[in-house]
Biopython code that builds the backbone (N, CA, C, O; Angstrom):
import numpy as np
from Bio.PDB.StructureBuilder import StructureBuilder

atoms = [
    (1, "MET", "N", (-14.813, 45.573, 89.677)),
    (1, "MET", "CA", (-14.781, 45.626, 91.122)),
    (1, "MET", "C", (-13.520, 44.928, 91.626)),
    (1, "MET", "O", (-13.219, 43.812, 91.201)),
    (2, "LEU", "N", (-12.810, 45.547, 92.491)),
    (2, "LEU", "CA", (-11.584, 44.988, 93.050)),
    (2, "LEU", "C", (-11.918, 44.298, 94.360)),
    (2, "LEU", "O", (-12.536, 44.892, 95.243)),
    (3, "ASN", "N", (-11.505, 43.035, 94.485)),
    (3, "ASN", "CA", (-11.755, 42.308, 95.724)),
    (3, "ASN", "C", (-10.449, 41.689, 96.213)),
    (3, "ASN", "O", (-9.405, 41.852, 95.582)),
    (4, "ASN", "N", (-10.511, 40.987, 97.326)),
    (4, "ASN", "CA", (-9.302, 40.395, 97.900)),
    (4, "ASN", "C", (-8.649, 39.393, 96.959)),
    (4, "ASN", "O", (-7.422, 39.306, 96.910)),
    (5, "ASN", "N", (-9.446, 38.637, 96.210)),
    (5, "ASN", "CA", (-8.873, 37.680, 95.267)),
    (5, "ASN", "C", (-8.095, 38.404, 94.171)),
    (5, "ASN", "O", (-7.029, 37.939, 93.767)),
    (6, "SER", "N", (-8.603, 39.519, 93.692)),
    (6, "SER", "CA", (-7.905, 40.285, 92.661)),
    (6, "SER", "C", (-6.539, 40.740, 93.161)),
    (6, "SER", "O", (-5.556, 40.697, 92.421)),
    (7, "LEU", "N", (-6.480, 41.169, 94.402)),
    (7, "LEU", "CA", (-5.207, 41.599, 94.978)),
    (7, "LEU", "C", (-4.234, 40.433, 95.083)),
    (7, "LEU", "O", (-3.047, 40.586, 94.793)),
    (8, "LEU", "N", (-4.729, 39.271, 95.495)),
    (8, "LEU", "CA", (-3.890, 38.078, 95.607)),
    (8, "LEU", "C", (-3.363, 37.664, 94.246)),
    (8, "LEU", "O", (-2.175, 37.373, 94.105)),
    (9, "TYR", "N", (-4.228, 37.634, 93.243)),
    (9, "TYR", "CA", (-3.800, 37.230, 91.899)),
    (9, "TYR", "C", (-2.776, 38.213, 91.348)),
    (9, "TYR", "O", (-1.844, 37.807, 90.654)),
    (10, "GLY", "N", (-2.933, 39.492, 91.643)),
    (10, "GLY", "CA", (-1.956, 40.481, 91.207)),
    (10, "GLY", "C", (-0.584, 40.218, 91.809)),
    (10, "GLY", "O", (0.434, 40.421, 91.147)),
    (11, "LEU", "N", (-0.548, 39.769, 93.057)),
    (11, "LEU", "CA", (0.729, 39.443, 93.696)),
    (11, "LEU", "C", (1.359, 38.192, 93.111)),
    (11, "LEU", "O", (2.580, 38.043, 93.143)),
    (12, "LEU", "N", (0.545, 37.290, 92.577)),
    (12, "LEU", "CA", (1.066, 36.044, 92.014)),
    (12, "LEU", "C", (1.677, 36.215, 90.626)),
    (12, "LEU", "O", (2.512, 35.408, 90.218)),
    (13, "GLU", "N", (1.270, 37.257, 89.893)),
    (13, "GLU", "CA", (1.835, 37.475, 88.557)),
    (13, "GLU", "C", (3.348, 37.626, 88.648)),
    (13, "GLU", "O", (3.860, 38.384, 89.471)),
    (14, "GLY", "N", (4.052, 36.899, 87.795)),
    (14, "GLY", "CA", (5.505, 36.969, 87.777)),
    (14, "GLY", "C", (6.185, 35.970, 88.700)),
    (14, "GLY", "O", (7.407, 35.826, 88.658)),
    (15, "GLN", "N", (5.418, 35.279, 89.532)),
    (15, "GLN", "CA", (5.990, 34.317, 90.464)),
    (15, "GLN", "C", (6.193, 32.965, 89.793)),
    (15, "GLN", "O", (5.603, 32.685, 88.749)),
    (16, "GLN", "N", (7.022, 32.139, 90.395)),
    (16, "GLN", "CA", (7.225, 30.779, 89.919)),
    (16, "GLN", "C", (6.689, 29.813, 90.959)),
    (16, "GLN", "O", (7.013, 29.914, 92.142)),
    (17, "ILE", "N", (5.863, 28.870, 90.507)),
    (17, "ILE", "CA", (5.316, 27.823, 91.366)),
    (17, "ILE", "C", (5.716, 26.500, 90.750)),
    (17, "ILE", "O", (5.226, 26.122, 89.685)),
    (18, "GLY", "N", (6.610, 25.798, 91.428)),
    (18, "GLY", "CA", (7.141, 24.555, 90.863)),
    (18, "GLY", "C", (7.867, 24.864, 89.566)),
    (18, "GLY", "O", (8.768, 25.702, 89.535)),
    (19, "SER", "N", (7.474, 24.189, 88.500)),
    (19, "SER", "CA", (8.118, 24.429, 87.210)),
    (19, "SER", "C", (7.332, 25.418, 86.350)),
    (19, "SER", "O", (7.616, 25.560, 85.160)),
    (20, "TYR", "N", (6.343, 26.106, 86.941)),
    (20, "TYR", "CA", (5.494, 27.044, 86.198)),
    (20, "TYR", "C", (5.796, 28.487, 86.582)),
    (20, "TYR", "O", (5.863, 28.825, 87.764)),
    (21, "HIS", "N", (5.978, 29.340, 85.563)),
    (21, "HIS", "CA", (6.172, 30.775, 85.757)),
    (21, "HIS", "C", (4.867, 31.466, 85.363)),
    (21, "HIS", "O", (4.470, 31.428, 84.198)),
    (22, "LEU", "N", (4.198, 32.101, 86.337)),
    (22, "LEU", "CA", (2.912, 32.758, 86.097)),
    (22, "LEU", "C", (3.156, 34.098, 85.415)),
    (22, "LEU", "O", (3.761, 34.997, 85.999)),
    (23, "GLN", "N", (2.684, 34.230, 84.177)),
    (23, "GLN", "CA", (2.927, 35.458, 83.426)),
    (23, "GLN", "C", (1.848, 36.505, 83.668)),
    (23, "GLN", "O", (2.114, 37.536, 84.286)),
    (24, "THR", "N", (0.649, 36.255, 83.195)),
    (24, "THR", "CA", (-0.431, 37.238, 83.333)),
    (24, "THR", "C", (-1.731, 36.548, 83.726)),
    (24, "THR", "O", (-1.964, 35.387, 83.387)),
    (25, "LEU", "N", (-2.556, 37.267, 84.432)),
    (25, "LEU", "CA", (-3.866, 36.767, 84.812)),
    (25, "LEU", "C", (-4.807, 36.921, 83.624)),
    (25, "LEU", "O", (-4.991, 38.025, 83.111)),
    (26, "LEU", "N", (-5.403, 35.810, 83.186)),
    (26, "LEU", "CA", (-6.330, 35.847, 82.053)),
    (26, "LEU", "C", (-7.770, 36.065, 82.502)),
    (26, "LEU", "O", (-8.558, 36.688, 81.791)),
    (27, "GLY", "N", (-8.108, 35.554, 83.675)),
    (27, "GLY", "CA", (-9.474, 35.704, 84.178)),
    (27, "GLY", "C", (-9.591, 35.141, 85.581)),
    (27, "GLY", "O", (-8.707, 34.431, 86.059)),
    (28, "GLU", "N", (-10.684, 35.466, 86.224)),
    (28, "GLU", "CA", (-10.918, 34.971, 87.576)),
    (28, "GLU", "C", (-12.404, 34.769, 87.789)),
    (28, "GLU", "O", (-13.244, 35.377, 87.126)),
    (29, "GLY", "N", (-12.699, 33.891, 88.742)),
    (29, "GLY", "CA", (-14.088, 33.602, 89.074)),
    (29, "GLY", "C", (-14.220, 33.404, 90.567)),
    (29, "GLY", "O", (-13.337, 33.792, 91.332)),
    (30, "GLY", "N", (-15.301, 32.812, 90.976)),
    (30, "GLY", "CA", (-15.584, 32.618, 92.384)),
    (30, "GLY", "C", (-14.656, 31.631, 93.071)),
    (30, "GLY", "O", (-14.459, 31.711, 94.283)),
    (31, "PHE", "N", (-14.079, 30.697, 92.313)),
    (31, "PHE", "CA", (-13.278, 29.639, 92.923)),
    (31, "PHE", "C", (-11.819, 29.637, 92.489)),
    (31, "PHE", "O", (-11.073, 28.752, 92.908)),
    (32, "GLY", "N", (-11.377, 30.586, 91.669)),
    (32, "GLY", "CA", (-9.978, 30.585, 91.273)),
    (32, "GLY", "C", (-9.692, 31.533, 90.141)),
    (32, "GLY", "O", (-10.567, 32.259, 89.669)),
    (33, "GLY", "N", (-8.431, 31.510, 89.711)),
    (33, "GLY", "CA", (-7.978, 32.355, 88.620)),
    (33, "GLY", "C", (-7.226, 31.530, 87.593)),
    (33, "GLY", "O", (-6.713, 30.454, 87.898)),
    (34, "VAL", "N", (-7.167, 32.051, 86.360)),
    (34, "VAL", "CA", (-6.476, 31.380, 85.264)),
    (34, "VAL", "C", (-5.347, 32.282, 84.796)),
    (34, "VAL", "O", (-5.564, 33.451, 84.478)),
    (35, "PHE", "N", (-4.139, 31.729, 84.757)),
    (35, "PHE", "CA", (-2.952, 32.471, 84.351)),
    (35, "PHE", "C", (-2.383, 31.924, 83.057)),
    (35, "PHE", "O", (-2.508, 30.734, 82.768)),
    (36, "ARG", "N", (-1.756, 32.798, 82.276)),
    (36, "ARG", "CA", (-0.892, 32.359, 81.175)),
    (36, "ARG", "C", (0.421, 31.985, 81.827)),
    (36, "ARG", "O", (0.956, 32.759, 82.621)),
    (37, "VAL", "N", (0.957, 30.805, 81.507)),
    (37, "VAL", "CA", (2.178, 30.329, 82.155)),
    (37, "VAL", "C", (3.209, 29.856, 81.146)),
    (37, "VAL", "O", (2.881, 29.516, 80.009)),
    (38, "ASN", "N", (4.449, 29.843, 81.577)),
    (38, "ASN", "CA", (5.543, 29.162, 80.877)),
    (38, "ASN", "C", (6.000, 28.040, 81.766)),
    (38, "ASN", "O", (6.126, 28.214, 82.978)),
    (39, "ARG", "N", (6.252, 26.884, 81.176)),
    (39, "ARG", "CA", (6.760, 25.764, 81.958)),
    (39, "ARG", "C", (8.254, 25.650, 81.726)),
    (39, "ARG", "O", (8.713, 25.630, 80.584)),
    (40, "LYS", "N", (9.007, 25.574, 82.804)),
    (40, "LYS", "CA", (10.457, 25.507, 82.689)),
    (40, "LYS", "C", (10.945, 24.104, 82.904)),
    (40, "LYS", "O", (12.149, 23.853, 82.845)),
]
sb = StructureBuilder()
sb.init_structure("model")
sb.init_model(0)
sb.init_chain("A")
sb.init_seg("    ")
for serial, (resi, resn, name, xyz) in enumerate(atoms, 1):
    if name == "N":
        sb.init_residue(resn, " ", resi, " ")
    sb.init_atom(name, np.array(xyz, "f"), 0.0, 1.0, " ", f" {name:<3s}", serial, name[0])
structure = sb.get_structure()
């Protein structure tokens, strides 16, 4: 099922937040999502 959080997480893939580069979404739940990241 696609919901608003799924759309938001899809937009975050590939973005950089601070020293973290969000690579891929590994999973999501009611309160957040988990990404594979690289730290620069």
